N, C-alpha and C positions, 0 to 999 in steps of 0.2 A: 468421504468425497474430497476431491482435490481440484481446485480451480486456479489457473495462472493467468494473470492479466498484466499488461504493461501500459504505462501512462507516461506521457511526455510533458515536460514543463513543470513538474513538481519535484520536491526534494524528498529524500528518505525521512528527514525530520518531520516534514509536513504530513507525509503518509502515516508515520507513527502517531502524530497528534490526532489526525482524523480517526484512526482506528481506536485510539484511546477514548475519544469523544463518543465512539459508537459502542463503548462498553468493555474495551480491552484494557489490560494492564501491560505496560512496557516492561519486559524483563530487564532487570537492572535499574529500572526507574528513570533512565536517561533518554529523552527523545533524540539526542545527538549521538547516542551509542549505536551499537549494531545488534541489539537484542530483538528477539521476536516480540510480537504483541499477542497476548493470550486472552481470549474471552471465555465465557462459560462453556460453550460448546464448539469453540473454534480456536485456531492458531493461524497467525499470518507471519510469514518470513518475507523480509524486504531486502532487495538488492538494487543497485543502480549502475549504470554505465553511460558514458558519453556516446551519442550517436550523431553521425553527420547527416545534415539536411542540406543537400546541395553542396556546392564546392567550398563554401566558406562559413557555413553556419553549423554550430553544434548545439544540441540540446541534451539535457539529462533525461534518460529514460529509466523510470523506476518500475521494477517488476515486483509484484506482490503475489506470493503463493499462499492461497487460502486453503486450509485443511480443516475438516470437521464435519459436523452433522449437516446433512443435505438441506434441511429446512432452515437452519440457522445461516448457512452460507448463502442461500438464495437471497435472503433479506440483506445480509451484511454486504455482499458483493454489489448489489444494486445501490445501496445507500452510499457505500464508499465510492463507487464509480461516479455517481452524481456529484459528490463533493470534489473529486479529483478532476473531473472534466471542467467544472466551473473554475477551478483554480488554475489549471494548466492551459486553458484556452482551447 
């Protein structure tokens, strides 16, 4: 199964840390790096870009692509989304 979600107002580093706290291991071990986060039955790829909000404001939009077992992803995506929404406002 594959699920793609985008979040505004968080960083890639924070997304990796959240996924690590939810049972994943950061490839390369560096939350500042660009490695995927891998759990027992899932993998998450993270990317980001600046997006314009109105004429003068930009935010970072982080996109996480979750892949893995459907049951594992249902729980993971829900828990990650709750953390990311609280952090990003």
